[in-house]
C-alpha positions in Angstrom: -32.6 40.3 27.2 -29.1 39.5 27.2 -27.1 36.6 28.4 -28.9 35.8 31.7 -32.3 36.1 30.5 -32.1 33.9 27.5 -30.5 31.2 29.5 -33.0 31.0 32.4 -35.9 31.0 30.0 -34.3 28.4 28.0 -33.9 26.3 31.3 -37.1 26.9 32.9 -39.1 26.1 29.6 -37.5 22.8 29.7 -37.2 22.9 26.0 -33.6 21.6 25.9 -33.7 19.1 28.6 -30.4 17.6 27.4 -28.5 20.9 28.1 -28.1 22.4 31.5 -28.7 26.1 30.4 -28.8 27.2 33.9 -25.2 26.2 34.1 -24.5 28.0 30.8 -24.1 24.6 28.9 -23.9 25.6 25.0 -24.6 29.4 26.3 -22.9 31.0 23.3 -24.8 29.0 21.0 -27.9 30.6 22.6 -26.7 33.9 22.3 -25.7 33.7 18.8 -27.9 36.4 17.5 -26.5 39.0 19.9 -23.0 37.8 19.1 -23.2 38.5 15.2 -26.3 40.9 15.4 -28.6 39.2 13.1 -31.8 39.8 14.4 -32.9 41.6 11.1 -32.4 38.2 9.7 -33.9 36.4 12.7 -37.4 38.0 12.8 -37.9 37.1 9.1 -35.9 33.8 8.7 -34.7 32.1 11.7 -38.1 30.0 11.9 -36.8 27.9 9.0 -33.8 26.5 11.5 -36.2 24.6 13.6 -35.2 20.9 13.7 -32.0 21.2 12.0 -29.8 20.4 14.6 -29.7 21.7 18.7 -27.6 24.8 17.8 -30.2 25.8 15.1 -32.8 25.3 18.1 -31.0 27.3 20.5 -31.0 30.3 17.8 -34.7 29.8 17.3 -35.1 30.0 21.2 -33.2 33.2 21.4 -35.1 34.8 18.5 -38.4 33.5 20.3 -37.3 35.3 23.5 -36.5 38.5 21.7 -39.7 38.6 20.0 -42.1 38.4 23.0 -39.8 41.3 24.6 -40.3 43.2 21.7 -43.5 42.5 19.9 -45.7 40.6 22.6 -46.4 37.2 23.7 -48.3 36.1 20.3 -46.2 36.4 16.9 -48.1 38.5 14.6 -45.1 39.1 12.3 -42.6 42.0 13.2 -44.9 45.0 12.1 -45.6 46.5 15.3 -43.4 46.6 18.5 -46.0 46.2 21.2 -44.0 44.0 23.6 -43.2 44.6 27.4 -40.0 46.6 26.6 -42.0 49.2 24.6 -45.0 49.1 26.8 -42.7 50.1 30.0 -39.9 52.3 28.2 -42.0 55.4 29.6 -40.4 54.8 32.7 -37.2 56.2 31.4 -37.8 57.9 28.0 -37.9 61.6 29.4 -34.5 60.7 31.1 -32.9 60.6 27.8 -30.5 63.7 27.8 -30.0 63.3 31.7 -28.3 59.8 31.0 -26.0 60.9 28.1 -25.4 64.2 29.4 -24.1 63.0 32.9 -22.0 60.2 31.0 -20.6 62.8 28.8 -19.9 65.5 31.6 -18.3 62.7 33.7 -16.0 61.9 30.8 -17.6 58.5 30.5 -18.2 58.8 27.0 -16.9 61.1 24.3 -18.8 64.6 24.0 -20.5 64.8 20.6 -20.6 61.0 19.7 -23.6 60.0 18.1 -26.3 58.7 20.7 -28.7 55.8 20.1 -32.0 56.8 19.6 -34.4 57.9 22.5 -36.9 54.9 21.4 -33.7 52.5 21.0 -32.1 53.4 24.4 -35.2 53.6 26.5 -36.4 50.2 25.4 -33.0 48.6 25.7 -32.8 49.7 29.4 -36.2 48.3 29.7 -35.4 44.9 28.3 -31.9 44.6 30.3 -33.8 45.1 33.5 -34.9 41.5 33.2 -31.4 40.3 33.5 -30.8 42.7 36.4 -33.7 41.5 38.4 -32.6 38.0 37.6 -29.0 38.8 38.9 -30.3 40.4 42.1 -32.9 37.6 42.7 -30.8 34.2 41.7 -27.2 32.8 42.3 -26.4 32.4 38.6 -22.6 31.9 39.2 -22.4 28.5 37.2 -23.9 30.1 34.2 -21.5 33.0 34.6 -18.4 30.9 35.1 -19.3 28.8 32.0 -20.2 31.3 29.6 -17.5 33.6 30.5 -14.8 30.5 29.9 -16.7 29.9 26.7 -16.2 33.4 25.6 -12.6 33.4 26.3 -12.3 30.3 24.2 -14.1 31.9 21.3 -11.8 35.0 21.4 -9.2 32.7 20.8 -10.7 30.6 18.2 -13.9 31.3 16.3 -14.0 28.6 14.0 -17.4 27.2 15.6 -19.3 30.3 15.2 -18.1 31.1 11.5 -19.1 27.3 10.6 -22.5 27.6 12.4 -23.4 31.0 10.4 -22.1 29.5 7.1 -24.0 26.2 7.5 -27.4 27.9 8.2 -26.8 30.9 5.7 -27.1 33.4 8.7 -26.8 37.1 7.8 -25.4 39.2 10.3 -25.9 43.1 10.4 -22.4 43.8 11.8 -19.2 42.6 10.3 -18.2 38.9 11.4 -14.6 39.9 11.7 -15.4 42.2 14.9 -18.5 41.7 16.2 -18.2 38.8 18.0 -15.1 39.5 19.4 -16.2 42.8 20.8 -19.0 40.7 22.5 -17.1 38.0 23.9 -14.5 40.5 25.2 -17.4 42.1 27.3 -18.5 38.6 28.3 -14.8 37.9 29.1 -14.2 40.8 31.2 -17.1 40.3 33.5 -16.6 39.7 37.1 -19.8 39.1 38.3 -22.9 37.6 36.3 -24.9 40.9 36.1 -21.6 42.5 34.5 -22.6 40.4 31.4 -25.4 42.8 30.7 -24.0 45.9 32.2 -20.7 45.6 30.2 -22.9 44.8 27.1 -24.7 48.5 27.6 -21.6 50.0 28.3 -20.6 48.9 24.8 -23.9 49.7 23.1 -23.9 53.3 24.5 -20.3 53.9 24.1 -19.6 54.0 27.8 -16.3 53.2 29.7 -16.2 50.0 31.3 -15.1 51.3 34.7 -16.5 50.0 37.9 -18.3 53.4 38.5 -19.8 53.2 35.3 -21.0 49.9 35.7 -22.7 50.6 39.0 -24.2 53.7 37.6 -25.9 51.5 35.0 -26.8 48.9 37.5 -28.9 51.7 39.3 -30.6 52.6 36.3 -31.6 48.8 35.7 -32.5 48.4 39.3 -34.7 51.3 39.3 -36.7 50.1 36.3 -37.4 46.6 37.7 -38.1 47.9 41.5 -40.5 50.4 39.7 -42.2 48.0 37.8 -42.5 45.3 41.0 -41.7 41.7 41.6 -45.2 40.3 40.5 -45.0 41.9 37.1 -41.4 41.0 36.7 -42.2 37.2 37.6 -45.2 37.6 35.0 -42.8 38.7 32.1 -40.6 35.7 33.2 -43.8 33.5 33.0 -44.7 34.9 29.4 -41.2 34.2 28.0 -41.2 31.0 29.4 -44.6 29.9 28.1 -44.0 31.1 24.5 -40.6 29.2 24.5 -42.3 26.1 25.8 -45.1 26.1 23.4 -44.0 28.6 20.4 -46.4 27.1 17.7 -49.0 27.5 20.4 -48.0 31.3 20.7 -48.3 31.7 16.9 -44.6 31.2 15.8 -44.5 29.6 12.3 -42.4 26.6 13.3 -44.4 23.7 11.7 -45.0 25.5 8.5 -41.4 26.4 8.1 -40.0 22.8 9.1 -42.5 21.1 6.9 -41.5 23.2 3.9 -37.9 22.3 4.7 -37.9 18.7 5.7 -40.8 17.7 3.4 -43.2 16.5 6.4 -43.9 17.4 10.1 -41.2 19.0 12.0 -38.8 16.8 13.7 -38.0 19.1 16.5 -38.3 19.7 20.2 -41.4 21.7 19.6 -43.5 19.0 17.4 -47.0 18.5 17.9 -47.6 21.3 20.7 -50.0 23.6 18.9 -52.9 21.1 19.1 -52.5 20.4 22.7 -54.7 23.5 23.8 -56.4 24.3 20.5 -53.5 26.6 19.8 -54.1 28.9 22.6 -50.5 28.3 24.1 -52.0 27.5 27.4 -50.0 25.2 29.7 -51.1 22.6 32.1 -50.9 23.6 36.0 -47.9 21.9 36.6 -45.9 23.3 33.5 -44.4 26.7 33.2 
């Protein structure tokens, strides 16, 4: 997922009742793993941040969402990618050459530039179709305006981001001097909510950000979610929200990590959830 998916899931899980995540409040903190590309670190070590502070919990929430899409709705470690994005990437895998050849012939990316792997490209398109579905079905204007403004501010002054990385010993996979600025630049240039992820895809795949290119990418993502169907997209969202609402019940090691760090039970928004439904992650009828 990208911006819209993470903010909607965070809001609907009610994990952060003190934040209006559907309005983009603290949106960039919730998106930090994308901004600095720290997923390799995150799948192994982000869980230790639980309960440290609100921004740390937002980082953990982001990693839970990514883990569900990549590895499945219950955490079994990061050894096998069996999540929805990988189960559904067959919708586009065979069109890999078509995608890049068309972009190169149209002059949208340099011919001969290294392409993403077929698997990486396919699962990314499927994953970002969640964001496109949300943008096509909901009014996310407030989140769009707030995140865009925060991105422009961060372009001018990155101190909050650098302080957050240093205080939690987060290990980026890409240079801190350039990656956040590339990310924030794409967000700042967006003119509609779905341009967040469309411009993100353009950067990732080495494409120009012309309106024609963005519309072409939009067509790919819409074709994916339309092929999947409304009910399955709703189920994907329900699975994401349920895991974020009760990560311990979905086998995420938050209690162990927090107890080891704090010397006792985790003092966090996720405390005590795993025993409610016998550790199954099931929710009540009035909950997500």
